[in-house]
C-alpha positions in Angstrom: 0.0 0.1 -0.2 1.5 3.3 -1.1 1.9 6.2 1.5 -0.6 9.0 1.0 1.3 12.1 0.3 1.0 14.8 3.0 -0.7 18.0 2.3 1.7 21.1 2.5 0.8 23.3 5.1 0.7 26.9 4.5 0.0 29.9 7.0 -3.4 30.3 5.8 -4.1 26.8 6.9 -3.1 27.7 10.5 -5.1 30.9 10.6 -8.0 29.2 9.1 -7.9 26.5 11.8 -7.5 29.4 14.5 -10.6 31.3 13.4 -12.4 28.6 15.3 -11.0 29.5 18.5 -12.9 32.4 20.2 -11.6 34.6 22.9 -13.5 33.8 26.1 -16.2 36.3 26.8 -16.2 37.8 23.2 -17.6 37.2 19.8 -14.2 37.4 18.1 -11.7 34.8 17.4 -8.0 35.0 18.0 -7.3 35.7 14.5 -9.5 38.7 14.4 -8.1 39.9 17.5 -4.5 39.7 15.8 -3.3 37.4 18.4 -1.2 34.8 16.3 1.9 36.1 14.9 5.2 34.8 13.7 3.7 31.6 12.0 6.5 29.4 11.0 6.1 26.0 9.2 8.7 23.4 9.0 7.2 20.2 7.2 4.7 19.0 9.9 6.1 21.3 12.8 4.0 24.7 13.4 5.0 27.3 15.8 3.8 30.7 16.3 3.4 33.4 18.9 0.1 34.1 20.6 0.0 37.8 21.8 -2.1 38.8 24.6 -2.7 42.2 25.9 -1.8 41.5 29.5 0.8 39.3 30.7 -1.4 37.9 33.4 -4.4 37.3 31.1 -6.3 34.4 33.1 -7.2 32.8 29.6 -3.6 32.2 28.5 -3.7 28.4 29.4 -7.2 27.9 28.0 -6.4 29.5 24.6 -3.0 27.9 24.2 -4.8 24.4 24.7 -7.7 25.5 22.3 -5.3 26.6 19.6 -3.4 23.3 19.8 -6.8 21.3 19.4 -8.0 23.5 16.6 -4.9 23.0 14.7 -5.0 19.2 15.2 -8.6 18.9 14.2 -8.1 21.0 11.2 -4.6 19.9 9.8 -4.7 16.3 11.3 -3.2 14.5 14.4 0.4 14.2 12.7 1.1 17.9 13.0 3.7 18.9 15.8 2.3 21.8 17.6 2.4 20.9 21.4 4.8 23.4 23.2 5.3 25.3 20.0 3.1 28.3 20.9 5.0 31.1 22.5 3.0 33.5 24.8 3.8 37.1 24.5 
């Protein structure tokens, strides 16, 4: 059985996935709020910065987990995203 070729991941794929992550208590998603920045892709490894207005934002951990889950759901379980989101 031949290996199925992996789809090339581009930054738009990442932002499309992140559009499904709403900021708690807001109708806006993290992309509308311009939180994801510096998106880098190397094969199946994805990393980016998630920029918060306040360094002590109580939603940091929940949003990082939600972003990881959205990327895996949208782009597949094989992507490497865990511990690749820098919080700024």
